[in-house]
C-alpha positions as CSV (number, residue, x, y, z in Angstrom):
1,X,82.7,42.1,-85.2
2,X,86.3,41.8,-83.9
3,X,86.4,39.9,-80.7
4,X,88.2,41.4,-77.7
5,X,88.2,38.6,-75.1
6,X,88.6,39.1,-71.4
7,X,89.4,36.2,-69.1
8,X,88.0,36.1,-65.5
9,X,88.8,33.7,-62.7
10,X,88.1,33.6,-59.0
11,X,91.0,33.8,-56.6
12,X,90.8,30.1,-55.8
13,X,92.5,29.2,-59.1
14,X,95.8,29.7,-57.2
15,X,97.8,30.9,-60.2
16,X,100.9,32.7,-59.1
17,X,100.6,36.5,-59.2
18,X,103.3,36.9,-61.8
19,X,101.4,34.7,-64.2
20,X,98.1,36.5,-63.5
21,X,99.7,39.9,-64.2
22,X,101.6,38.8,-67.3
23,X,98.5,37.2,-68.9
24,X,96.2,40.1,-67.8
25,X,93.8,37.7,-66.1
26,X,91.0,39.4,-64.2
27,X,90.7,38.0,-60.7
28,X,87.5,38.0,-58.6
29,X,88.5,37.7,-54.9
30,X,86.7,35.3,-52.6
31,X,86.1,36.6,-49.0
32,X,87.7,35.7,-45.7
33,X,85.6,36.8,-42.7
34,X,86.9,37.4,-39.2
35,X,85.0,39.0,-36.3
36,X,86.9,42.3,-37.1
37,X,85.8,42.4,-40.7
38,X,85.8,40.9,-44.2
39,X,88.9,40.6,-46.3
40,X,89.4,40.0,-50.0
41,X,91.4,36.9,-50.8
42,X,95.0,37.7,-51.9
43,X,94.1,41.5,-52.0
44,X,94.2,42.5,-48.3
45,X,94.8,39.1,-46.8
46,X,97.4,36.5,-47.8
47,X,97.5,32.7,-47.2
48,X,100.0,32.8,-44.4
49,X,98.0,35.5,-42.6
50,X,95.2,32.9,-42.3
51,X,97.3,29.9,-41.5
52,X,99.3,31.8,-38.8
53,X,96.1,32.5,-36.9
54,X,95.0,28.8,-36.9
55,X,94.0,26.9,-35.0
56,X,93.1,29.6,-32.5
57,X,91.1,31.6,-35.0
58,X,89.2,29.9,-37.9
59,X,87.4,32.4,-40.1
60,X,84.5,31.8,-42.4
61,X,84.5,32.3,-46.1
62,X,82.0,33.7,-48.6
63,X,81.8,34.1,-52.3
64,X,81.8,37.6,-53.8
65,X,78.5,39.4,-53.7
66,X,76.5,39.9,-56.9
67,X,77.1,43.6,-56.9
68,X,80.9,43.2,-56.8
69,X,80.7,40.7,-59.7
70,X,78.5,43.0,-61.8
71,X,80.8,45.9,-61.1
72,X,83.8,43.9,-62.4
73,X,81.8,43.0,-65.5
74,X,81.0,46.6,-66.1
75,X,84.6,47.6,-65.6
76,X,85.6,45.0,-68.2
77,X,83.0,46.3,-70.6
78,X,84.3,49.9,-70.1
79,X,87.8,48.6,-71.2
80,X,86.4,47.7,-74.6
81,X,86.0,44.0,-74.2
82,X,83.3,42.4,-76.3
83,X,83.5,38.9,-74.8
84,X,84.3,37.4,-71.4
85,X,85.2,33.9,-70.4
86,X,84.8,33.3,-66.6
87,X,86.3,30.1,-65.2
88,X,85.1,29.3,-61.7
89,X,86.0,26.7,-59.0
90,X,83.8,23.7,-58.7
91,X,80.1,24.4,-58.3
92,X,80.1,21.2,-56.1
93,X,82.3,23.0,-53.6
94,X,81.2,26.7,-53.9
95,X,78.4,28.9,-55.1
96,X,80.8,31.2,-56.9
97,X,80.1,29.6,-60.4
98,X,76.3,30.2,-59.9
99,X,76.8,33.7,-58.7
100,X,79.0,34.7,-61.7
101,X,76.5,33.1,-64.0
102,X,73.6,35.0,-62.4
103,X,75.4,38.3,-62.5
104,X,76.2,37.8,-66.1
105,X,72.5,37.7,-67.0
106,X,72.3,41.4,-66.3
107,X,75.2,42.4,-68.6
108,X,74.2,43.8,-71.9
109,X,76.3,44.4,-75.1
110,X,78.9,41.9,-74.0
111,X,79.0,38.1,-74.5
112,X,79.7,36.3,-71.3
113,X,80.2,32.5,-70.9
114,X,80.8,30.9,-67.5
115,X,82.7,27.7,-67.2
116,X,82.4,25.3,-64.2
117,X,85.9,23.8,-63.8
118,X,84.5,21.1,-61.5
119,X,87.8,21.3,-59.6
120,X,89.8,23.8,-57.6
121,X,93.2,25.4,-56.9
122,X,95.7,24.8,-59.7
123,X,93.2,22.3,-61.2
124,X,91.2,25.3,-62.2
125,X,94.4,27.3,-62.7
126,X,95.6,25.0,-65.6
127,X,92.3,25.7,-67.4
128,X,92.6,29.4,-66.9
129,X,96.2,29.4,-68.1
130,X,95.3,27.4,-71.2
131,X,92.5,29.9,-72.0
132,X,94.8,32.9,-71.4
133,X,97.4,31.5,-73.8
134,X,94.8,30.7,-76.4
135,X,93.4,34.3,-76.2
136,X,96.9,35.7,-76.5
137,X,97.5,33.5,-79.6
138,X,94.4,34.9,-81.2
139,X,92.0,32.0,-81.0
140,X,88.3,32.7,-81.4
141,X,86.0,33.0,-78.4
142,X,84.3,29.7,-79.3
143,X,87.6,27.9,-79.9
144,X,89.0,29.0,-76.5
145,X,85.8,27.7,-74.8
146,X,86.1,24.5,-76.7
147,X,89.7,24.0,-75.6
148,X,88.8,24.6,-71.9
149,X,86.1,21.9,-72.2
150,X,88.7,19.6,-73.8
151,X,91.3,20.1,-71.1
152,X,88.9,19.9,-68.1
153,X,88.5,16.1,-67.9
154,X,92.3,15.7,-68.2
155,X,93.1,17.8,-65.1
156,X,93.8,15.8,-61.9
157,X,94.1,17.2,-58.4
158,X,95.3,15.3,-55.3
159,X,95.7,16.6,-51.7
160,X,96.8,15.4,-48.4
161,X,95.7,17.3,-45.2
162,X,97.2,17.3,-41.8
163,X,93.8,16.7,-40.2
164,X,90.2,16.3,-41.4
165,X,88.9,18.5,-38.6
166,X,88.8,21.7,-40.8
167,X,87.0,19.9,-43.6
168,X,84.5,18.6,-41.1
169,X,83.9,21.9,-39.4
170,X,83.5,23.7,-42.8
171,X,80.9,21.2,-44.0
172,X,83.1,20.5,-47.1
173,X,84.1,16.9,-46.3
174,X,81.7,15.2,-48.7
175,X,82.5,11.5,-49.2
176,X,85.5,11.8,-47.0
177,X,83.2,11.6,-44.0
178,X,83.0,7.8,-44.5
179,X,86.6,7.7,-43.2
180,X,85.8,9.3,-39.8
181,X,85.7,7.0,-36.9
182,X,87.4,3.7,-37.8
183,X,89.9,5.3,-40.1
184,X,90.5,8.5,-38.3
185,X,94.2,7.6,-37.7
186,X,94.8,7.4,-41.4
187,X,95.9,10.3,-43.6
188,X,93.6,10.4,-46.7
189,X,94.7,11.4,-50.1
190,X,91.8,13.6,-51.3
191,X,90.8,14.1,-54.9
192,X,87.9,15.6,-56.7
193,X,85.4,13.4,-58.6
194,X,83.8,14.2,-62.1
195,X,81.0,16.0,-60.3
196,X,83.5,18.3,-58.6
197,X,83.2,17.1,-55.1
198,X,85.8,15.7,-52.7
199,X,86.3,12.0,-52.4
200,X,89.0,9.8,-50.7
201,X,91.4,8.5,-53.3
202,X,93.3,6.3,-50.9
203,X,94.2,6.1,-47.2
204,X,97.8,6.1,-45.9
205,X,99.0,5.7,-42.3
206,X,101.1,8.7,-41.2
207,X,102.1,12.0,-42.5
208,X,105.4,11.0,-44.1
209,X,103.9,8.1,-46.0
210,X,101.0,10.2,-47.2
211,X,103.4,12.7,-48.7
212,X,105.4,9.9,-50.3
213,X,102.1,8.5,-51.8
214,X,101.3,12.0,-53.2
215,X,104.7,12.1,-54.9
216,X,104.2,8.5,-56.2
217,X,101.0,9.4,-57.9
218,X,102.9,11.8,-60.2
219,X,106.0,9.5,-60.5
220,X,103.7,6.6,-61.7
221,X,102.5,8.6,-64.7
222,X,104.1,6.8,-67.7
223,X,107.3,8.6,-68.8
224,X,106.2,8.8,-72.4
225,X,103.3,11.1,-71.4
226,X,104.3,14.7,-71.0
227,X,102.5,16.6,-68.3
228,X,102.1,20.1,-66.9
229,X,102.5,19.9,-63.1
230,X,101.8,22.1,-60.2
231,X,102.9,21.6,-56.6
232,X,100.8,23.5,-54.1
233,X,100.8,24.0,-50.3
234,X,98.9,25.7,-47.5
235,X,101.1,26.5,-44.6
236,X,103.6,23.7,-45.5
237,X,106.2,25.4,-47.6
238,X,109.2,23.4,-46.6
239,X,107.5,20.1,-47.2
240,X,106.2,21.4,-50.6
241,X,109.7,22.5,-51.6
242,X,111.0,19.0,-50.8
243,X,108.2,17.6,-53.1
244,X,109.1,20.1,-55.8
245,X,112.7,19.2,-55.7
246,X,112.0,15.5,-56.1
247,X,109.3,15.9,-58.8
248,X,111.3,18.4,-60.8
249,X,113.7,15.7,-61.7
250,X,111.1,13.7,-63.7
251,X,111.8,13.7,-67.4
252,X,108.2,14.0,-68.6
253,X,107.4,17.5,-67.1
254,X,106.8,20.2,-69.7
255,X,105.8,22.9,-67.3
256,X,106.2,23.1,-63.5
257,X,104.4,25.7,-61.2
258,X,104.8,26.2,-57.5
259,X,101.9,27.8,-55.8
260,X,100.3,28.4,-52.4
261,X,96.7,27.6,-51.7
262,X,94.2,30.4,-51.5
263,X,93.2,31.2,-48.0
264,X,89.6,30.8,-49.1
265,X,90.3,27.1,-49.6
266,X,92.8,26.9,-46.7
267,X,90.1,27.8,-44.2
268,X,88.5,24.4,-45.0
269,X,91.7,22.4,-44.9
270,X,93.8,23.9,-42.3
271,X,97.6,24.3,-42.3
272,X,99.7,21.4,-43.5
273,X,97.9,21.0,-46.8
274,X,100.0,19.7,-49.7
275,X,98.7,19.1,-53.2
276,X,99.6,18.3,-56.8
277,X,97.7,19.0,-60.0
278,X,98.6,17.9,-63.4
279,X,97.3,17.2,-66.9
280,X,98.6,15.5,-70.0
281,X,99.8,17.7,-72.8
């Protein structure tokens, strides 16, 4: 049977819209919930809409409901696809992966595999983009899945946040909580561990030094190792553009992407989020 492969990702992969459209990636929007109603991430609410309402209004978030996920699968099937690869943000940070996997069990006459990226934002985005290119290049379903698994441990993500308050309120702080109290005046560089949960990579005093440290993480990669690099921000575009300008001069960058952080993630970090994600190629 000839394979016709669809690629599905949740909106927290943070791939720029032009890439999503060019590569025909199916996006499952996460939900942003305010008292006046529920919004679909990047469909009827955009990152700045959320950040501009903070700190006065902090919404909650939710994963897509099973019915919506099943409906998207049925739409994909009606388009003649025989196989689906679904790449989700870390199961250690969201129930989205589990929900997609559960919904897939009710889909007949179409092969569905769900992959836990064990990371988030452009960390997940790099895996989705790799899969999209491999599908375009005619690789088999099994080979595309194999390549995602191969790239997954190579992908690194580092963030600095303006304050830990949003992570604390959202219950997403994980191992970062150890910093509260004595180290509250430090700005942590946050990363994601192999289990897909937040941890404190290092602590830096002050905003400027924390941004410099984020840049140094990338600059310290050996120059003989080519990387794909993403610079991301949540409500901190000017600072992110400064980072982009500095990092774009590195000689070992094969591909460079600039992206904003999904509001579904931004709810838990607050405005002022800056991040980098990269992998060796």
